[in-house]
C-alpha positions, 0 to 999 in steps of 0.5 A: 730383434727378430719378430713377426710384423703385420703392416695391415696387409701382410704378416712377415717374419723379420730380423731387423725390428727395433727393440722396444724403447722404454718409457718411464715406468715400463719394463723390457721383457725377453719373451720365452713363449707366446700363444696364438689365439683367435684374436690374433687371427682376427687382427690379420683379417683387419680387426682393430686395424692393427699395425705392428707386432701381434701377440698378447699371450706370453711368458718372459723374463724381465731384463730391464726395469726401474722396479728392482723386485721384478728384475730377472723374474719370470712374468706374465702381463696384463695387456691393457695399458691405460693413461692413468689420468682420465675419468675412467681411470680415476673411476677404477676402469683402467681396462676401459681407458679410451686412450689405452694401448693394448699389447699386440692389439691396439697401438702397442707392439706385442709378444710375437718377437724376442722382446716386448715392453709393458708397464711394470704395474702390468707384470705378474711374477709366476712361481718357478713351479709353473712351467713355461708353456702352462704360463702362456695360458694365464692371460686367456684363463684370466679372461675365463675367470672374468665370467665368474666375476661378473655373474652369480653362477652357483650350483643351482645355475644351468650354464651352456658354453657355446664353442669347444675351442681354446677359450670355450675349453678354458671357460668350461673348466672354470665353470666346473669350479662353481659346481653348476649344471654345465653343458658345452656345445660344439662342432668338433667331437675330438675337442668335446672328448677332452671335456668328456674326460673331465666329466663335463657334459657335452653335445654337438650342436646338431644333437642339442636337445636341451633349452632354457639355460640360465646363462649362456657363455658364447665363446665360438669366435663365430657370429653364428654362435650368438644366434645359437645363444639366443635360441637356448637362453631362457627368458630373463636369462643372460648371455655372456659375449666372449668372442671378438671377430672382424666385421659387424653382427646383426642381432635380433633386438626384438627377441632380446626385448620380448624375452628380457634377455641380458647380454654381458660383454666380457673381456680381460680378467683376474691374473692372480686367480688364473696363476693360482688355479694353474699353480695349484693344478685346479685347472690343467691345460696340458691337453690343450697344448697342440704344437710349438713352432720356433719364431722363424716358423711363425707364419707357419704357426699362424697358418696351422692355428687357423685350422679348425681342429687346432688347439693352443699353438705356441711360438717358442722363442728359445728354440731355433731350427738352425740349431738343430734343436727343434723341428717346425710344428712338433707336438708340444713337450712341456718345458720347465 
């Protein structure tokens, strides 16, 4: 099959990759489209020491499974694949199983290829009304909904989201559903303008005057974002850490102790909530779609996605420049 393969040093486009072998209980999915996120770029920088096919945001069609109700369905998939038998799994903490594999992140080939394999239990059918490129957002939107699961955020809460990139945009839109007093802090006026249009207050970091937020959600993808979060959270407030990046980060532990700050790690979240929000159009992601590239142009796609002004870049497995159907790097035109 065709796909992008990372050998730990270099990412290459290949046409000789083996199709996934299906263990018992797993399904083979023909990938229709896959999104590029910050974690994918951190993997190429050495995060998780991953070797294989990256990519974990996808929509596809099930073409082989032992579960008849999934056959032929359009699906998205949860990325954590637990062992199912360890103590953490028995406690209901499957997403934290120490022996888990993670799609495109840890010991499991991912979505930047024509096919992928996941446990059938990880797959969620999506309604026909949910368009293909919108469905690519289910996984990161579920991660945004995880914040709402973890914290008691309500109308009286003051919340700051640090970061105006893809994840920050999604977290801000989820926080809006809670009716909280919300401010998004970023560096890119064009990205902040997308939130301004939705009635969400924004500020450039250089112009920030407000301090003492109850909750600060750090989504910048940059270690400096945590420094900012520590400066603007109130005493006994809570910082939610959403960013993953290669390398270590020094934290001012004394500030955490003296001000009694809580830090909450936040990762994957509820797929059903994300699918429901997209299907009912409670959250619209159309303005976050930037460019789509055919799989053959995947290296160019990842390079483009690394630019500071880029939003969601999508690899579309259903198009080919050789067929004359698409040119590389075209603005996204949402497809059914």
